[in-house]
ZADO-1210 file (C-alpha; in nm, 4 decimals, padded with zeros to 6 digits):
<atoms>
<atom x="12.6951" y="11.3222" z="16.4272" code="UNK" pos="1"/>
<atom x="12.9267" y="11.5250" z="16.6661" code="UNK" pos="2"/>
<atom x="12.6885" y="11.6635" z="16.9286" code="UNK" pos="3"/>
<atom x="12.3682" y="11.6015" z="17.0809" code="UNK" pos="4"/>
<atom x="12.1375" y="11.8994" z="17.1304" code="UNK" pos="5"/>
<atom x="11.8678" y="11.8383" z="17.4189" code="UNK" pos="6"/>
<atom x="11.7032" y="12.1107" z="17.6091" code="UNK" pos="7"/>
<atom x="11.9533" y="12.3708" z="17.5065" code="UNK" pos="8"/>
<atom x="12.2409" y="12.1876" z="17.6354" code="UNK" pos="9"/>
<atom x="12.5070" y="12.0128" z="17.3872" code="UNK" pos="10"/>
<atom x="12.6523" y="11.6865" z="17.4404" code="UNK" pos="11"/>
<atom x="12.9746" y="11.5719" z="17.2555" code="UNK" pos="12"/>
<atom x="12.9631" y="11.2527" z="17.0785" code="UNK" pos="13"/>
<atom x="13.2355" y="11.0327" z="16.9120" code="UNK" pos="14"/>
<atom x="13.2333" y="10.9350" z="16.5498" code="UNK" pos="15"/>
<atom x="12.9958" y="10.6735" z="16.6016" code="UNK" pos="16"/>
<atom x="12.7390" y="10.8698" z="16.7831" code="UNK" pos="17"/>
<atom x="12.8283" y="10.7615" z="17.1382" code="UNK" pos="18"/>
<atom x="12.8360" y="10.9788" z="17.4123" code="UNK" pos="19"/>
<atom x="13.1848" y="11.1081" z="17.4869" code="UNK" pos="20"/>
<atom x="13.1723" y="11.2294" z="17.8636" code="UNK" pos="21"/>
<atom x="13.0024" y="10.9278" z="18.0309" code="UNK" pos="22"/>
<atom x="12.9392" y="11.1522" z="18.3480" code="UNK" pos="23"/>
<atom x="12.7003" y="11.3543" z="18.1312" code="UNK" pos="24"/>
<atom x="12.4456" y="11.0718" z="18.0825" code="UNK" pos="25"/>
<atom x="12.0756" y="11.0910" z="18.2214" code="UNK" pos="26"/>
<atom x="11.7482" y="10.9706" z="18.1228" code="UNK" pos="27"/>
<atom x="11.6634" y="11.2254" z="17.8778" code="UNK" pos="28"/>
<atom x="11.9670" y="11.1586" z="17.7026" code="UNK" pos="29"/>
<atom x="11.8751" y="10.7800" z="17.6971" code="UNK" pos="30"/>
<atom x="11.5390" y="10.8765" z="17.5908" code="UNK" pos="31"/>
<atom x="11.6874" y="11.0571" z="17.2955" code="UNK" pos="32"/>
<atom x="11.9261" y="10.7873" z="17.1871" code="UNK" pos="33"/>
<atom x="11.6254" y="10.5405" z="17.1955" code="UNK" pos="34"/>
<atom x="11.3964" y="10.7821" z="16.9980" code="UNK" pos="35"/>
<atom x="11.6979" y="10.7928" z="16.7632" code="UNK" pos="36"/>
<atom x="11.6618" y="10.4098" z="16.6766" code="UNK" pos="37"/>
<atom x="11.2835" y="10.4284" z="16.6918" code="UNK" pos="38"/>
<atom x="11.2660" y="10.2433" z="17.0451" code="UNK" pos="39"/>
<atom x="11.0390" y="10.3378" z="17.3174" code="UNK" pos="40"/>
<atom x="11.1699" y="10.2528" z="17.6732" code="UNK" pos="41"/>
<atom x="10.9847" y="10.0246" z="17.9007" code="UNK" pos="42"/>
<atom x="11.0673" y="09.9063" z="18.2628" code="UNK" pos="43"/>
<atom x="11.2596" y="09.6089" z="18.0900" code="UNK" pos="44"/>
<atom x="11.4526" y="09.8181" z="17.8837" code="UNK" pos="45"/>
<atom x="11.5484" y="10.0266" z="18.1740" code="UNK" pos="46"/>
<atom x="11.6321" y="09.7118" z="18.3853" code="UNK" pos="47"/>
<atom x="11.8887" y="09.6260" z="18.1145" code="UNK" pos="48"/>
<atom x="12.0318" y="09.9764" z="18.0557" code="UNK" pos="49"/>
<atom x="12.0894" y="10.0106" z="18.4393" code="UNK" pos="50"/>
<atom x="12.2456" y="09.6563" z="18.4489" code="UNK" pos="51"/>
<atom x="12.4719" y="09.7393" z="18.1651" code="UNK" pos="52"/>
<atom x="12.6021" y="10.0644" z="18.3564" code="UNK" pos="53"/>
<atom x="12.6255" y="09.8506" z="18.6580" code="UNK" pos="54"/>
<atom x="12.8466" y="09.5940" z="18.4662" code="UNK" pos="55"/>
<atom x="13.0656" y="09.9021" z="18.3270" code="UNK" pos="56"/>
<atom x="13.1208" y="10.0352" z="18.6773" code="UNK" pos="57"/>
<atom x="13.2183" y="09.6959" z="18.8125" code="UNK" pos="58"/>
<atom x="13.4545" y="09.6119" z="18.5203" code="UNK" pos="59"/>
<atom x="13.5312" y="09.9484" z="18.3466" code="UNK" pos="60"/>
<atom x="13.4302" y="09.8218" z="17.9994" code="UNK" pos="61"/>
<atom x="13.1114" y="09.7783" z="17.7832" code="UNK" pos="62"/>
<atom x="13.0384" y="09.4015" z="17.7610" code="UNK" pos="63"/>
<atom x="13.0090" y="09.1892" z="17.4554" code="UNK" pos="64"/>
<atom x="12.7066" y="08.9673" z="17.3923" code="UNK" pos="65"/>
<atom x="12.8184" y="08.6511" z="17.6080" code="UNK" pos="66"/>
<atom x="12.9763" y="08.8216" z="17.9181" code="UNK" pos="67"/>
<atom x="12.6533" y="09.0520" z="17.9280" code="UNK" pos="68"/>
<atom x="12.4215" y="08.7613" z="17.8980" code="UNK" pos="69"/>
<atom x="12.6111" y="08.5725" z="18.1813" code="UNK" pos="70"/>
<atom x="12.5723" y="08.8758" z="18.3946" code="UNK" pos="71"/>
<atom x="12.1966" y="08.9377" z="18.3253" code="UNK" pos="72"/>
<atom x="12.1676" y="08.5535" z="18.3981" code="UNK" pos="73"/>
<atom x="12.3606" y="08.6098" z="18.7598" code="UNK" pos="74"/>
<atom x="12.1389" y="08.9220" z="18.8469" code="UNK" pos="75"/>
<atom x="11.8116" y="08.8767" z="18.6826" code="UNK" pos="76"/>
<atom x="11.7554" y="08.4983" z="18.6003" code="UNK" pos="77"/>
<atom x="11.7971" y="08.2598" z="18.3243" code="UNK" pos="78"/>
<atom x="11.4448" y="08.3616" z="18.1874" code="UNK" pos="79"/>
<atom x="11.6100" y="08.7221" z="18.0783" code="UNK" pos="80"/>
<atom x="11.9593" y="08.5885" z="18.0661" code="UNK" pos="81"/>
<atom x="11.9016" y="08.4770" z="17.7016" code="UNK" pos="82"/>
<atom x="12.0223" y="08.6791" z="17.3512" code="UNK" pos="83"/>
<atom x="11.6854" y="08.6186" z="17.2241" code="UNK" pos="84"/>
<atom x="11.5316" y="08.8137" z="17.5131" code="UNK" pos="85"/>
<atom x="11.7752" y="09.1080" z="17.4432" code="UNK" pos="86"/>
<atom x="11.7193" y="09.0829" z="17.0351" code="UNK" pos="87"/>
<atom x="11.3410" y="09.1142" z="17.1208" code="UNK" pos="88"/>
<atom x="11.3624" y="09.4207" z="17.3376" code="UNK" pos="89"/>
<atom x="11.6309" y="09.5960" z="17.1278" code="UNK" pos="90"/>
<atom x="11.5908" y="09.4824" z="16.7702" code="UNK" pos="91"/>
<atom x="11.7761" y="09.6022" z="16.4605" code="UNK" pos="92"/>
<atom x="12.0832" y="09.5485" z="16.2855" code="UNK" pos="93"/>
<atom x="12.3715" y="09.4165" z="16.4739" code="UNK" pos="94"/>
<atom x="12.3998" y="09.3239" z="16.8271" code="UNK" pos="95"/>
<atom x="12.1543" y="09.4323" z="17.1148" code="UNK" pos="96"/>
<atom x="12.4391" y="09.5185" z="17.3298" code="UNK" pos="97"/>
<atom x="12.5536" y="09.7906" z="17.1092" code="UNK" pos="98"/>
<atom x="12.2143" y="09.9385" z="17.1233" code="UNK" pos="99"/>
<atom x="12.1984" y="09.9101" z="17.4975" code="UNK" pos="100"/>
<atom x="12.5593" y="10.0767" z="17.5451" code="UNK" pos="101"/>
<atom x="12.4540" y="10.3681" z="17.3102" code="UNK" pos="102"/>
<atom x="12.1226" y="10.4251" z="17.5191" code="UNK" pos="103"/>
<atom x="12.3129" y="10.3597" z="17.8584" code="UNK" pos="104"/>
<atom x="12.5508" y="10.6331" z="17.7604" code="UNK" pos="105"/>
<atom x="12.8711" y="10.3820" z="17.7394" code="UNK" pos="106"/>
<atom x="13.1382" y="10.3465" z="17.4777" code="UNK" pos="107"/>
<atom x="13.0505" y="10.0998" z="17.2105" code="UNK" pos="108"/>
<atom x="13.1339" y="09.7402" z="17.3324" code="UNK" pos="109"/>
<atom x="13.4857" y="09.6642" z="17.1688" code="UNK" pos="110"/>
<atom x="13.3878" y="09.3359" z="16.9475" code="UNK" pos="111"/>
<atom x="13.1002" y="09.5264" z="16.7939" code="UNK" pos="112"/>
<atom x="13.1393" y="09.6284" z="16.4439" code="UNK" pos="113"/>
</atoms>
């Protein structure tokens, strides 16, 4: 996938389908990415998407699972700071943080295959 076409606009994607220009991200793009992995976004999803974007702004990188779990615990509490919580909200093959980064318009976390 090299481009995402959405409402007449074209958005460049990298070789793995992640948004190249992070400043172009918006809720419509997030919805399109979520749809591409058969996910309907709820308030719980958005809470984690926005938190990952906050993590990226703070540390200038997309987090791996453990640092993001710790960050979630600090900001949202220990009930949400569990990998099982992320896996339930963002099911599929591989790491949930990889799917959250995609939907959040961020680069793929470095340690994700």
